[in-house]
PDB file with one MODEL, atoms N, CA, C and O in Angstrom:
MODEL        1
ATOM      1  N   UNK A   1     103.933  89.180  86.068  1.00  0.00           N
ATOM      2  CA  UNK A   1     102.813  89.196  85.876  1.00  0.00           C
ATOM      3  C   UNK A   1     101.856  89.181  84.847  1.00  0.00           C
ATOM      4  O   UNK A   1     102.015  89.954  83.903  1.00  0.00           O
ATOM      5  N   UNK A   2     100.975  88.495  84.875  1.00  0.00           N
ATOM      6  CA  UNK A   2      99.802  87.999  84.246  1.00  0.00           C
ATOM      7  C   UNK A   2      99.398  89.325  83.774  1.00  0.00           C
ATOM      8  O   UNK A   2      99.830  90.291  84.403  1.00  0.00           O
ATOM      9  N   UNK A   3      98.309  89.608  82.332  1.00  0.00           N
ATOM     10  CA  UNK A   3      98.300  90.740  81.714  1.00  0.00           C
ATOM     11  C   UNK A   3      96.998  90.495  81.934  1.00  0.00           C
ATOM     12  O   UNK A   3      96.511  89.369  81.834  1.00  0.00           O
ATOM     13  N   UNK A   4      96.407  91.443  82.222  1.00  0.00           N
ATOM     14  CA  UNK A   4      95.035  91.783  81.841  1.00  0.00           C
ATOM     15  C   UNK A   4      93.911  90.540  80.998  1.00  0.00           C
ATOM     16  O   UNK A   4      94.185  90.392  79.807  1.00  0.00           O
ATOM     17  N   UNK A   5      92.734  89.692  81.523  1.00  0.00           N
ATOM     18  CA  UNK A   5      92.339  88.871  81.279  1.00  0.00           C
ATOM     19  C   UNK A   5      90.910  89.571  80.620  1.00  0.00           C
ATOM     20  O   UNK A   5      90.713  89.059  79.519  1.00  0.00           O
ATOM     21  N   UNK A   6      89.881  90.563  80.954  1.00  0.00           N
ATOM     22  CA  UNK A   6      89.477  91.078  80.494  1.00  0.00           C
ATOM     23  C   UNK A   6      89.171  92.437  79.748  1.00  0.00           C
ATOM     24  O   UNK A   6      90.008  93.286  80.057  1.00  0.00           O
ATOM     25  N   UNK A   7      88.037  92.983  78.687  1.00  0.00           N
ATOM     26  CA  UNK A   7      88.657  94.322  78.999  1.00  0.00           C
ATOM     27  C   UNK A   7      87.272  95.089  79.554  1.00  0.00           C
ATOM     28  O   UNK A   7      86.162  94.762  79.974  1.00  0.00           O
ATOM     29  N   UNK A   8      88.002  96.260  79.305  1.00  0.00           N
ATOM     30  CA  UNK A   8      86.776  97.090  80.559  1.00  0.00           C
ATOM     31  C   UNK A   8      85.469  96.556  79.703  1.00  0.00           C
ATOM     32  O   UNK A   8      84.663  95.663  79.964  1.00  0.00           O
ATOM     33  N   UNK A   9      85.549  97.231  78.859  1.00  0.00           N
ATOM     34  CA  UNK A   9      83.072  96.459  78.229  1.00  0.00           C
ATOM     35  C   UNK A   9      83.157  95.415  78.792  1.00  0.00           C
ATOM     36  O   UNK A   9      82.445  95.569  79.784  1.00  0.00           O
ATOM     37  N   UNK A  10      83.690  94.132  78.829  1.00  0.00           N
ATOM     38  CA  UNK A  10      83.588  92.607  79.340  1.00  0.00           C
ATOM     39  C   UNK A  10      83.361  93.095  80.505  1.00  0.00           C
ATOM     40  O   UNK A  10      82.201  93.440  80.731  1.00  0.00           O
ATOM     41  N   UNK A  11      84.252  93.243  81.435  1.00  0.00           N
ATOM     42  CA  UNK A  11      83.881  94.029  82.892  1.00  0.00           C
ATOM     43  C   UNK A  11      81.966  94.322  83.234  1.00  0.00           C
ATOM     44  O   UNK A  11      81.035  93.532  83.385  1.00  0.00           O
ATOM     45  N   UNK A  12      82.034  95.522  83.243  1.00  0.00           N
ATOM     46  CA  UNK A  12      81.127  96.045  82.459  1.00  0.00           C
ATOM     47  C   UNK A  12      79.426  94.795  82.232  1.00  0.00           C
ATOM     48  O   UNK A  12      78.278  95.025  82.611  1.00  0.00           O
ATOM     49  N   UNK A  13      79.883  93.766  81.617  1.00  0.00           N
ATOM     50  CA  UNK A  13      78.426  92.969  80.931  1.00  0.00           C
ATOM     51  C   UNK A  13      78.711  92.207  82.458  1.00  0.00           C
ATOM     52  O   UNK A  13      77.862  92.185  83.349  1.00  0.00           O
ATOM     53  N   UNK A  14      79.855  91.690  82.552  1.00  0.00           N
ATOM     54  CA  UNK A  14      79.944  90.958  83.469  1.00  0.00           C
ATOM     55  C   UNK A  14      78.812  91.898  84.954  1.00  0.00           C
ATOM     56  O   UNK A  14      77.675  91.456  85.116  1.00  0.00           O
ATOM     57  N   UNK A  15      79.122  92.680  85.543  1.00  0.00           N
ATOM     58  CA  UNK A  15      78.808  93.668  86.397  1.00  0.00           C
ATOM     59  C   UNK A  15      77.358  93.736  85.960  1.00  0.00           C
ATOM     60  O   UNK A  15      76.656  93.120  86.762  1.00  0.00           O
ATOM     61  N   UNK A  16      76.832  94.145  85.201  1.00  0.00           N
ATOM     62  CA  UNK A  16      74.980  93.487  84.602  1.00  0.00           C
ATOM     63  C   UNK A  16      74.862  92.419  84.918  1.00  0.00           C
ATOM     64  O   UNK A  16      73.847  92.166  85.566  1.00  0.00           O
ATOM     65  N   UNK A  17      75.728  91.406  84.648  1.00  0.00           N
ATOM     66  CA  UNK A  17      74.528  90.446  84.816  1.00  0.00           C
ATOM     67  C   UNK A  17      74.476  90.343  86.539  1.00  0.00           C
ATOM     68  O   UNK A  17      73.484  89.681  86.841  1.00  0.00           O
ATOM     69  N   UNK A  18      75.142  90.736  87.608  1.00  0.00           N
ATOM     70  CA  UNK A  18      75.420  90.370  88.695  1.00  0.00           C
ATOM     71  C   UNK A  18      74.367  90.770  89.213  1.00  0.00           C
ATOM     72  O   UNK A  18      73.650  90.149  89.997  1.00  0.00           O
ATOM     73  N   UNK A  19      74.124  92.566  88.508  1.00  0.00           N
ATOM     74  CA  UNK A  19      72.919  93.639  88.657  1.00  0.00           C
ATOM     75  C   UNK A  19      71.697  92.966  88.429  1.00  0.00           C
ATOM     76  O   UNK A  19      70.738  92.914  89.198  1.00  0.00           O
ATOM     77  N   UNK A  20      71.852  92.256  86.867  1.00  0.00           N
ATOM     78  CA  UNK A  20      70.468  91.402  87.095  1.00  0.00           C
ATOM     79  C   UNK A  20      70.156  90.435  88.002  1.00  0.00           C
ATOM     80  O   UNK A  20      69.219  89.686  87.727  1.00  0.00           O
ATOM     81  N   UNK A  21      70.779  90.288  89.085  1.00  0.00           N
ATOM     82  CA  UNK A  21      69.960  89.274  90.048  1.00  0.00           C
ATOM     83  C   UNK A  21      70.610  87.646  89.608  1.00  0.00           C
ATOM     84  O   UNK A  21      70.125  86.597  90.032  1.00  0.00           O
ATOM     85  N   UNK A  22      71.375  87.705  89.008  1.00  0.00           N
ATOM     86  CA  UNK A  22      72.403  86.592  88.642  1.00  0.00           C
ATOM     87  C   UNK A  22      73.402  86.323  90.263  1.00  0.00           C
ATOM     88  O   UNK A  22      73.895  87.375  90.669  1.00  0.00           O
ATOM     89  N   UNK A  23      73.615  85.443  90.882  1.00  0.00           N
ATOM     90  CA  UNK A  23      74.548  85.060  91.555  1.00  0.00           C
ATOM     91  C   UNK A  23      76.329  84.965  91.222  1.00  0.00           C
ATOM     92  O   UNK A  23      76.957  84.434  90.307  1.00  0.00           O
ATOM     93  N   UNK A  24      76.824  85.887  92.647  1.00  0.00           N
ATOM     94  CA  UNK A  24      77.967  86.107  91.837  1.00  0.00           C
ATOM     95  C   UNK A  24      78.611  84.877  91.885  1.00  0.00           C
ATOM     96  O   UNK A  24      79.434  84.757  90.977  1.00  0.00           O
ATOM     97  N   UNK A  25      78.522  83.927  92.624  1.00  0.00           N
ATOM     98  CA  UNK A  25      79.244  82.365  91.751  1.00  0.00           C
ATOM     99  C   UNK A  25      79.286  82.343  90.946  1.00  0.00           C
ATOM    100  O   UNK A  25      80.249  82.689  90.262  1.00  0.00           O
ATOM    101  N   UNK A  26      77.969  81.802  90.473  1.00  0.00           N
ATOM    102  CA  UNK A  26      77.427  81.452  89.006  1.00  0.00           C
ATOM    103  C   UNK A  26      78.016  82.153  88.246  1.00  0.00           C
ATOM    104  O   UNK A  26      79.037  81.775  87.672  1.00  0.00           O
ATOM    105  N   UNK A  27      77.426  83.458  88.071  1.00  0.00           N
ATOM    106  CA  UNK A  27      79.075  84.295  87.668  1.00  0.00           C
ATOM    107  C   UNK A  27      80.555  84.495  87.014  1.00  0.00           C
ATOM    108  O   UNK A  27      81.208  84.785  86.012  1.00  0.00           O
ATOM    109  N   UNK A  28      80.559  84.110  88.380  1.00  0.00           N
ATOM    110  CA  UNK A  28      82.306  83.671  88.261  1.00  0.00           C
ATOM    111  C   UNK A  28      82.440  82.305  87.454  1.00  0.00           C
ATOM    112  O   UNK A  28      82.955  82.462  86.347  1.00  0.00           O
ATOM    113  N   UNK A  29      82.105  81.061  87.758  1.00  0.00           N
ATOM    114  CA  UNK A  29      82.068  79.641  87.103  1.00  0.00           C
ATOM    115  C   UNK A  29      82.352  80.050  85.522  1.00  0.00           C
ATOM    116  O   UNK A  29      83.268  79.718  84.769  1.00  0.00           O
ATOM    117  N   UNK A  30      80.815  81.187  85.258  1.00  0.00           N
ATOM    118  CA  UNK A  30      81.026  81.310  83.587  1.00  0.00           C
ATOM    119  C   UNK A  30      81.585  81.592  83.223  1.00  0.00           C
ATOM    120  O   UNK A  30      81.690  81.318  82.028  1.00  0.00           O
ATOM    121  N   UNK A  31      82.662  82.548  83.936  1.00  0.00           N
ATOM    122  CA  UNK A  31      83.480  83.566  83.450  1.00  0.00           C
ATOM    123  C   UNK A  31      84.622  83.139  83.381  1.00  0.00           C
ATOM    124  O   UNK A  31      85.305  83.124  82.357  1.00  0.00           O
ATOM    125  N   UNK A  32      85.021  82.659  84.712  1.00  0.00           N
ATOM    126  CA  UNK A  32      86.268  82.340  84.613  1.00  0.00           C
ATOM    127  C   UNK A  32      87.447  83.065  85.523  1.00  0.00           C
ATOM    128  O   UNK A  32      88.677  83.060  85.455  1.00  0.00           O
ATOM    129  N   UNK A  33      86.620  83.603  86.285  1.00  0.00           N
ATOM    130  CA  UNK A  33      87.104  84.797  87.283  1.00  0.00           C
ATOM    131  C   UNK A  33      86.805  84.551  88.535  1.00  0.00           C
ATOM    132  O   UNK A  33      85.683  84.051  88.623  1.00  0.00           O
ATOM    133  N   UNK A  34      87.425  84.717  89.709  1.00  0.00           N
ATOM    134  CA  UNK A  34      87.190  84.594  90.986  1.00  0.00           C
ATOM    135  C   UNK A  34      86.295  85.881  91.405  1.00  0.00           C
ATOM    136  O   UNK A  34      85.858  86.841  90.770  1.00  0.00           O
ATOM    137  N   UNK A  35      86.194  85.339  93.196  1.00  0.00           N
ATOM    138  CA  UNK A  35      84.313  85.909  93.160  1.00  0.00           C
ATOM    139  C   UNK A  35      84.966  87.382  93.806  1.00  0.00           C
ATOM    140  O   UNK A  35      84.214  88.348  93.935  1.00  0.00           O
ATOM    141  N   UNK A  36      87.073  87.514  94.376  1.00  0.00           N
ATOM    142  CA  UNK A  36      87.354  88.970  95.014  1.00  0.00           C
ATOM    143  C   UNK A  36      87.107  89.609  93.376  1.00  0.00           C
ATOM    144  O   UNK A  36      86.429  90.609  93.140  1.00  0.00           O
ATOM    145  N   UNK A  37      87.868  88.726  92.273  1.00  0.00           N
ATOM    146  CA  UNK A  37      87.652  90.387  90.738  1.00  0.00           C
ATOM    147  C   UNK A  37      86.693  90.678  90.643  1.00  0.00           C
ATOM    148  O   UNK A  37      86.447  91.642  89.916  1.00  0.00           O
ATOM    149  N   UNK A  38      85.300  89.772  91.554  1.00  0.00           N
ATOM    150  CA  UNK A  38      83.686  90.341  91.213  1.00  0.00           C
ATOM    151  C   UNK A  38      83.645  91.755  91.987  1.00  0.00           C
ATOM    152  O   UNK A  38      82.953  92.771  91.933  1.00  0.00           O
ATOM    153  N   UNK A  39      84.363  91.454  92.473  1.00  0.00           N
ATOM    154  CA  UNK A  39      84.243  92.415  94.200  1.00  0.00           C
ATOM    155  C   UNK A  39      85.108  93.727  93.721  1.00  0.00           C
ATOM    156  O   UNK A  39      84.473  94.750  93.976  1.00  0.00           O
ATOM    157  N   UNK A  40      86.105  93.934  93.233  1.00  0.00           N
ATOM    158  CA  UNK A  40      86.875  94.730  92.994  1.00  0.00           C
ATOM    159  C   UNK A  40      86.241  95.284  91.836  1.00  0.00           C
ATOM    160  O   UNK A  40      86.011  96.483  91.997  1.00  0.00           O
ATOM    161  N   UNK A  41      85.960  94.939  90.978  1.00  0.00           N
ATOM    162  CA  UNK A  41      85.598  95.426  89.566  1.00  0.00           C
ATOM    163  C   UNK A  41      84.134  96.496  90.400  1.00  0.00           C
ATOM    164  O   UNK A  41      83.795  97.574  89.914  1.00  0.00           O
ATOM    165  N   UNK A  42      83.678  96.088  91.265  1.00  0.00           N
ATOM    166  CA  UNK A  42      82.371  96.543  91.205  1.00  0.00           C
ATOM    167  C   UNK A  42      82.874  97.630  92.026  1.00  0.00           C
ATOM    168  O   UNK A  42      82.090  98.546  92.272  1.00  0.00           O
ATOM    169  N   UNK A  43      83.934  97.673  92.442  1.00  0.00           N
ATOM    170  CA  UNK A  43      84.597  98.927  93.723  1.00  0.00           C
ATOM    171  C   UNK A  43      84.731 100.107  92.453  1.00  0.00           C
ATOM    172  O   UNK A  43      84.089 101.133  92.231  1.00  0.00           O
ATOM    173  N   UNK A  44      85.463  99.687  91.999  1.00  0.00           N
ATOM    174  CA  UNK A  44      85.915 100.232  90.555  1.00  0.00           C
ATOM    175  C   UNK A  44      84.758 100.966  89.295  1.00  0.00           C
ATOM    176  O   UNK A  44      84.870 102.077  88.778  1.00  0.00           O
ATOM    177  N   UNK A  45      83.831 100.079  89.083  1.00  0.00           N
ATOM    178  CA  UNK A  45      83.019 100.052  88.312  1.00  0.00           C
ATOM    179  C   UNK A  45      81.408 100.903  88.398  1.00  0.00           C
ATOM    180  O   UNK A  45      80.699 101.662  87.737  1.00  0.00           O
ATOM    181  N   UNK A  46      81.446 100.129  89.769  1.00  0.00           N
ATOM    182  CA  UNK A  46      79.815 100.350  90.090  1.00  0.00           C
ATOM    183  C   UNK A  46      79.314 101.544  89.350  1.00  0.00           C
ATOM    184  O   UNK A  46      79.878 102.621  89.155  1.00  0.00           O
ATOM    185  N   UNK A  47      78.058 101.100  88.957  1.00  0.00           N
ATOM    186  CA  UNK A  47      77.573 102.722  88.443  1.00  0.00           C
ATOM    187  C   UNK A  47      77.417 102.656  86.732  1.00  0.00           C
ATOM    188  O   UNK A  47      76.421 102.819  86.028  1.00  0.00           O
ATOM    189  N   UNK A  48      79.059 102.297  86.322  1.00  0.00           N
ATOM    190  CA  UNK A  48      79.312 103.187  85.160  1.00  0.00           C
ATOM    191  C   UNK A  48      78.896 102.403  83.905  1.00  0.00           C
ATOM    192  O   UNK A  48      79.531 101.349  83.934  1.00  0.00           O
ATOM    193  N   UNK A  49      77.990 102.457  82.645  1.00  0.00           N
ATOM    194  CA  UNK A  49      77.471 101.676  81.770  1.00  0.00           C
ATOM    195  C   UNK A  49      79.028 101.754  80.532  1.00  0.00           C
ATOM    196  O   UNK A  49      80.147 102.190  80.805  1.00  0.00           O
ATOM    197  N   UNK A  50      78.681 101.332  79.571  1.00  0.00           N
ATOM    198  CA  UNK A  50      80.360 101.043  78.538  1.00  0.00           C
ATOM    199  C   UNK A  50      80.791 102.206  78.190  1.00  0.00           C
ATOM    200  O   UNK A  50      81.976 102.400  78.461  1.00  0.00           O
ATOM    201  N   UNK A  51      80.005 103.403  77.468  1.00  0.00           N
ATOM    202  CA  UNK A  51      79.712 104.956  77.317  1.00  0.00           C
ATOM    203  C   UNK A  51      81.531 105.742  78.444  1.00  0.00           C
ATOM    204  O   UNK A  51      82.688 106.066  78.176  1.00  0.00           O
ATOM    205  N   UNK A  52      80.612 105.668  79.677  1.00  0.00           N
ATOM    206  CA  UNK A  52      81.437 105.895  80.487  1.00  0.00           C
ATOM    207  C   UNK A  52      82.733 105.426  80.557  1.00  0.00           C
ATOM    208  O   UNK A  52      83.710 106.164  80.683  1.00  0.00           O
ATOM    209  N   UNK A  53      82.791 103.733  80.449  1.00  0.00           N
ATOM    210  CA  UNK A  53      84.246 103.428  80.701  1.00  0.00           C
ATOM    211  C   UNK A  53      84.878 103.717  79.969  1.00  0.00           C
ATOM    212  O   UNK A  53      86.040 103.546  80.340  1.00  0.00           O
ATOM    213  N   UNK A  54      84.756 104.417  78.257  1.00  0.00           N
ATOM    214  CA  UNK A  54      85.356 104.516  77.331  1.00  0.00           C
ATOM    215  C   UNK A  54      86.096 106.162  77.921  1.00  0.00           C
ATOM    216  O   UNK A  54      87.119 106.628  78.422  1.00  0.00           O
ATOM    217  N   UNK A  55      84.777 106.536  77.444  1.00  0.00           N
ATOM    218  CA  UNK A  55      85.063 107.863  78.228  1.00  0.00           C
ATOM    219  C   UNK A  55      86.306 107.952  79.099  1.00  0.00           C
ATOM    220  O   UNK A  55      87.307 108.338  78.496  1.00  0.00           O
ATOM    221  N   UNK A  56      86.476 107.630  80.596  1.00  0.00           N
ATOM    222  CA  UNK A  56      86.959 107.068  81.643  1.00  0.00           C
ATOM    223  C   UNK A  56      88.500 106.782  81.011  1.00  0.00           C
ATOM    224  O   UNK A  56      89.433 107.528  81.309  1.00  0.00           O
ATOM    225  N   UNK A  57      88.626 105.936  80.351  1.00  0.00           N
ATOM    226  CA  UNK A  57      89.742 105.115  79.633  1.00  0.00           C
ATOM    227  C   UNK A  57      90.232 106.503  78.749  1.00  0.00           C
ATOM    228  O   UNK A  57      91.364 106.974  78.858  1.00  0.00           O
ATOM    229  N   UNK A  58      89.390 106.952  78.040  1.00  0.00           N
ATOM    230  CA  UNK A  58      90.167 108.197  77.025  1.00  0.00           C
ATOM    231  C   UNK A  58      90.819 109.003  77.988  1.00  0.00           C
ATOM    232  O   UNK A  58      91.992 109.300  77.763  1.00  0.00           O
ATOM    233  N   UNK A  59      90.023 109.599  79.496  1.00  0.00           N
ATOM    234  CA  UNK A  59      90.500 110.132  80.452  1.00  0.00           C
ATOM    235  C   UNK A  59      92.001 109.871  80.894  1.00  0.00           C
ATOM    236  O   UNK A  59      93.066 110.488  80.868  1.00  0.00           O
ATOM    237  N   UNK A  60      91.678 109.017  81.184  1.00  0.00           N
ATOM    238  CA  UNK A  60      92.830 108.419  81.338  1.00  0.00           C
ATOM    239  C   UNK A  60      94.565 108.109  80.842  1.00  0.00           C
ATOM    240  O   UNK A  60      95.636 107.681  81.271  1.00  0.00           O
ATOM    241  N   UNK A  61      94.072 108.533  79.939  1.00  0.00           N
ATOM    242  CA  UNK A  61      94.925 108.555  78.518  1.00  0.00           C
ATOM    243  C   UNK A  61      95.760 109.671  78.804  1.00  0.00           C
ATOM    244  O   UNK A  61      96.928 109.612  79.187  1.00  0.00           O
ATOM    245  N   UNK A  62      95.011 110.805  78.569  1.00  0.00           N
ATOM    246  CA  UNK A  62      94.823 112.508  78.504  1.00  0.00           C
ATOM    247  C   UNK A  62      95.684 112.356  79.319  1.00  0.00           C
ATOM    248  O   UNK A  62      96.886 112.295  79.059  1.00  0.00           O
ATOM    249  N   UNK A  63      94.889 112.227  81.052  1.00  0.00           N
ATOM    250  CA  UNK A  63      95.996 112.364  81.690  1.00  0.00           C
ATOM    251  C   UNK A  63      97.340 111.451  81.760  1.00  0.00           C
ATOM    252  O   UNK A  63      97.414 111.206  82.964  1.00  0.00           O
ATOM    253  N   UNK A  64      98.227 110.937  81.251  1.00  0.00           N
ATOM    254  CA  UNK A  64      98.905 109.987  81.303  1.00  0.00           C
ATOM    255  C   UNK A  64     100.004 110.581  80.055  1.00  0.00           C
ATOM    256  O   UNK A  64     101.175 110.235  79.902  1.00  0.00           O
ATOM    257  N   UNK A  65      99.397 111.356  79.421  1.00  0.00           N
ATOM    258  CA  UNK A  65      99.754 112.347  78.198  1.00  0.00           C
ATOM    259  C   UNK A  65     100.550 113.692  78.850  1.00  0.00           C
ATOM    260  O   UNK A  65     101.692 114.133  78.720  1.00  0.00           O
ATOM    261  N   UNK A  66      99.779 113.965  79.346  1.00  0.00           N
ATOM    262  CA  UNK A  66      99.727 115.321  80.270  1.00  0.00           C
ATOM    263  C   UNK A  66     100.966 115.666  80.904  1.00  0.00           C
ATOM    264  O   UNK A  66     101.753 116.608  80.810  1.00  0.00           O
ATOM    265  N   UNK A  67     100.858 114.053  81.939  1.00  0.00           N
ATOM    266  CA  UNK A  67     101.505 113.714  82.913  1.00  0.00           C
ATOM    267  C   UNK A  67     103.140 113.721  82.470  1.00  0.00           C
ATOM    268  O   UNK A  67     104.004 114.221  83.190  1.00  0.00           O
ATOM    269  N   UNK A  68     103.396 113.135  81.269  1.00  0.00           N
ATOM    270  CA  UNK A  68     104.320 113.055  80.799  1.00  0.00           C
ATOM    271  C   UNK A  68     105.110 114.070  80.121  1.00  0.00           C
ATOM    272  O   UNK A  68     106.338 114.026  80.050  1.00  0.00           O
ATOM    273  N   UNK A  69     104.437 114.914  79.660  1.00  0.00           N
ATOM    274  CA  UNK A  69     104.127 116.757  79.425  1.00  0.00           C
ATOM    275  C   UNK A  69     104.888 117.520  80.043  1.00  0.00           C
ATOM    276  O   UNK A  69     105.857 118.149  79.620  1.00  0.00           O
ATOM    277  N   UNK A  70     104.236 117.447  81.567  1.00  0.00           N
ATOM    278  CA  UNK A  70     104.788 117.904  83.017  1.00  0.00           C
ATOM    279  C   UNK A  70     105.618 118.078  82.925  1.00  0.00           C
ATOM    280  O   UNK A  70     106.081 119.211  82.796  1.00  0.00           O
ATOM    281  N   UNK A  71     106.747 116.213  82.960  1.00  0.00           N
ATOM    282  CA  UNK A  71     108.053 115.581  83.589  1.00  0.00           C
ATOM    283  C   UNK A  71     108.547 115.945  82.382  1.00  0.00           C
ATOM    284  O   UNK A  71     108.900 117.047  82.804  1.00  0.00           O
ATOM    285  N   UNK A  72     108.894 115.977  81.195  1.00  0.00           N
ATOM    286  CA  UNK A  72     109.411 116.610  80.164  1.00  0.00           C
ATOM    287  C   UNK A  72     109.700 117.786  80.412  1.00  0.00           C
ATOM    288  O   UNK A  72     110.812 117.928  80.920  1.00  0.00           O
ATOM    289  N   UNK A  73     108.819 119.148  80.160  1.00  0.00           N
ATOM    290  CA  UNK A  73     108.855 120.316  80.593  1.00  0.00           C
ATOM    291  C   UNK A  73     110.386 120.262  82.231  1.00  0.00           C
ATOM    292  O   UNK A  73     111.497 120.783  82.319  1.00  0.00           O
ATOM    293  N   UNK A  74     109.689 119.494  83.045  1.00  0.00           N
ATOM    294  CA  UNK A  74     110.296 120.189  84.400  1.00  0.00           C
ATOM    295  C   UNK A  74     111.619 119.722  84.215  1.00  0.00           C
ATOM    296  O   UNK A  74     112.603 120.357  84.596  1.00  0.00           O
ATOM    297  N   UNK A  75     111.680 118.351  83.494  1.00  0.00           N
ATOM    298  CA  UNK A  75     113.237 118.288  83.251  1.00  0.00           C
ATOM    299  C   UNK A  75     114.722 119.340  81.994  1.00  0.00           C
ATOM    300  O   UNK A  75     115.949 119.239  81.963  1.00  0.00           O
ATOM    301  N   UNK A  76     113.799 120.169  81.236  1.00  0.00           N
ATOM    302  CA  UNK A  76     114.285 120.723  80.451  1.00  0.00           C
ATOM    303  C   UNK A  76     114.692 122.025  81.368  1.00  0.00           C
ATOM    304  O   UNK A  76     115.842 122.377  81.633  1.00  0.00           O
ATOM    305  N   UNK A  77     113.359 122.713  81.826  1.00  0.00           N
ATOM    306  CA  UNK A  77     113.670 123.387  82.924  1.00  0.00           C
ATOM    307  C   UNK A  77     115.138 123.393  83.259  1.00  0.00           C
ATOM    308  O   UNK A  77     116.115 123.982  82.797  1.00  0.00           O
ATOM    309  N   UNK A  78     114.869 122.208  84.584  1.00  0.00           N
ATOM    310  CA  UNK A  78     116.015 121.605  84.885  1.00  0.00           C
ATOM    311  C   UNK A  78     117.300 121.489  84.062  1.00  0.00           C
ATOM    312  O   UNK A  78     118.255 121.275  84.809  1.00  0.00           O
ATOM    313  N   UNK A  79     117.668 121.565  82.665  1.00  0.00           N
ATOM    314  CA  UNK A  79     118.618 121.532  81.977  1.00  0.00           C
ATOM    315  C   UNK A  79     119.039 122.310  81.922  1.00  0.00           C
ATOM    316  O   UNK A  79     120.263 122.254  82.033  1.00  0.00           O
ATOM    317  N   UNK A  80     118.535 123.379  81.755  1.00  0.00           N
ATOM    318  CA  UNK A  80     118.962 124.737  81.151  1.00  0.00           C
ATOM    319  C   UNK A  80     119.064 125.679  82.153  1.00  0.00           C
ATOM    320  O   UNK A  80     119.120 126.857  81.800  1.00  0.00           O
ATOM    321  N   UNK A  81     119.112 125.322  83.715  1.00  0.00           N
ATOM    322  CA  UNK A  81     118.817 126.047  85.142  1.00  0.00           C
ATOM    323  C   UNK A  81     120.755 125.755  84.859  1.00  0.00           C
ATOM    324  O   UNK A  81     121.593 126.585  84.508  1.00  0.00           O
ATOM    325  N   UNK A  82     120.921 124.415  85.147  1.00  0.00           N
ATOM    326  CA  UNK A  82     121.866 123.842  85.629  1.00  0.00           C
ATOM    327  C   UNK A  82     123.175 124.791  84.459  1.00  0.00           C
ATOM    328  O   UNK A  82     124.109 125.449  84.918  1.00  0.00           O
ATOM    329  N   UNK A  83     122.912 124.623  83.049  1.00  0.00           N
ATOM    330  CA  UNK A  83     123.930 124.949  82.284  1.00  0.00           C
ATOM    331  C   UNK A  83     123.792 126.730  82.412  1.00  0.00           C
ATOM    332  O   UNK A  83     124.811 127.378  82.177  1.00  0.00           O
ATOM    333  N   UNK A  84     122.653 127.384  82.746  1.00  0.00           N
ATOM    334  CA  UNK A  84     123.177 129.013  82.760  1.00  0.00           C
ATOM    335  C   UNK A  84     123.580 129.346  84.160  1.00  0.00           C
ATOM    336  O   UNK A  84     123.953 130.493  84.407  1.00  0.00           O
ATOM    337  N   UNK A  85     123.531 128.340  85.194  1.00  0.00           N
ATOM    338  CA  UNK A  85     124.104 128.191  86.209  1.00  0.00           C
ATOM    339  C   UNK A  85     125.995 128.293  86.223  1.00  0.00           C
ATOM    340  O   UNK A  85     126.735 128.735  87.102  1.00  0.00           O
ATOM    341  N   UNK A  86     126.245 127.835  85.204  1.00  0.00           N
ATOM    342  CA  UNK A  86     127.809 127.737  84.909  1.00  0.00           C
ATOM    343  C   UNK A  86     128.298 129.422  84.567  1.00  0.00           C
ATOM    344  O   UNK A  86     128.016 130.461  83.970  1.00  0.00           O
ATOM    345  N   UNK A  87     129.264 128.721  85.481  1.00  0.00           N
ATOM    346  CA  UNK A  87     130.006 130.022  84.579  1.00  0.00           C
ATOM    347  C   UNK A  87     130.887 130.371  83.538  1.00  0.00           C
ATOM    348  O   UNK A  87     131.901 129.673  83.555  1.00  0.00           O
ATOM    349  N   UNK A  88     130.860 131.036  82.822  1.00  0.00           N
ATOM    350  CA  UNK A  88     132.333 130.662  81.567  1.00  0.00           C
ATOM    351  C   UNK A  88     133.150 131.237  81.333  1.00  0.00           C
ATOM    352  O   UNK A  88     133.976 130.832  80.515  1.00  0.00           O
TER     353      UNK A  88
ENDMDL
END
């Protein structure tokens, strides 16, 4: 699968061009993206500015780390329960 081509900041700049009145097909030709990508980005990032996108990225990273921490703790608890359940 192909990796991401545009950063979130670049996506916001592209969407700002569309909001400023530039037709979507013209913006798509300039940046080499499909119209479907622009509409998908608009659904995800509509109304956000670059600072908010950076904050969103930070929150997603923090959420990922917390989910990993919870999964690790759940695994540790499961292992301890199995060890404790055995009769010595």
